[in-house]
PAZA-671739 format. One line per field, with one value per residue (C-alpha): residue number from 0; chain; x, y negated, z negated. Coordinates in steps of 0.1 Angstrom, whole numbers, plus 5000, padded with zeros to 4 digits. Example, Ala and Ser with C-alpha at 12.3 -4.5 7.8 and 13.67 -1.06 7.14 Angstrom:
2
i = 0_1;
ch = A_A;
x = 5123_5137;
y = 5045_5011;
z = 4922_4929;
//
This chain:
52
i = 0_1_2_3_4_5_6_7_8_9_10_11_12_13_14_15_16_17_18_19_20_21_22_23_24_25_26_27_28_29_30_31_32_33_34_35_36_37_38_39_40_41_42_43_44_45_46_47_48_49_50_51;
ch = A_A_A_A_A_A_A_A_A_A_A_A_A_A_A_A_A_A_A_A_A_A_A_A_A_A_A_A_A_A_A_A_A_A_A_A_A_A_A_A_A_A_A_A_A_A_A_A_A_A_A_A;
x = 3993_4008_3981_3989_4026_4017_3995_4023_4048_4024_4021_4058_4063_4038_4055_4089_4075_4062_4095_4114_4091_4097_4134_4132_4115_4081_4061_4056_4041_4005_4009_4027_3999_3972_3991_3995_3959_3948_3972_3961_3924_3926_3944_3918_3889_3906_3910_3874_3861_3883_3869_3833;
y = 4988_4981_4955_4938_4936_4921_4895_4886_4884_4861_4838_4837_4829_4800_4787_4789_4769_4742_4741_4738_4709_4692_4695_4678_4649_4654_4661_4646_4668_4660_4666_4699_4710_4701_4719_4750_4749_4746_4774_4799_4792_4795_4829_4840_4830_4847_4879_4879_4873_4901_4925_4917;
z = 0341_0375_0382_0349_0357_0392_0375_0351_0380_0398_0368_0363_0400_0398_0367_0384_0413_0390_0371_0405_0415_0382_0386_0420_0403_0421_0389_0355_0328_0335_0372_0364_0342_0367_0395_0374_0364_0401_0413_0387_0391_0429_0425_0400_0423_0453_0433_0421_0457_0470_0444_0456;
//
């Protein structure tokens, strides 16, 4: 359960970063979605490589 909370915390953290970037005017909706996708995929890949 602790691992699930940590994953949820990470997702929320990434979403907060994207929101902050959007507030600064550096991202439109498409850029934000692409950035979020890339961040979350890279974290997923990193976790899977670490598990191996």
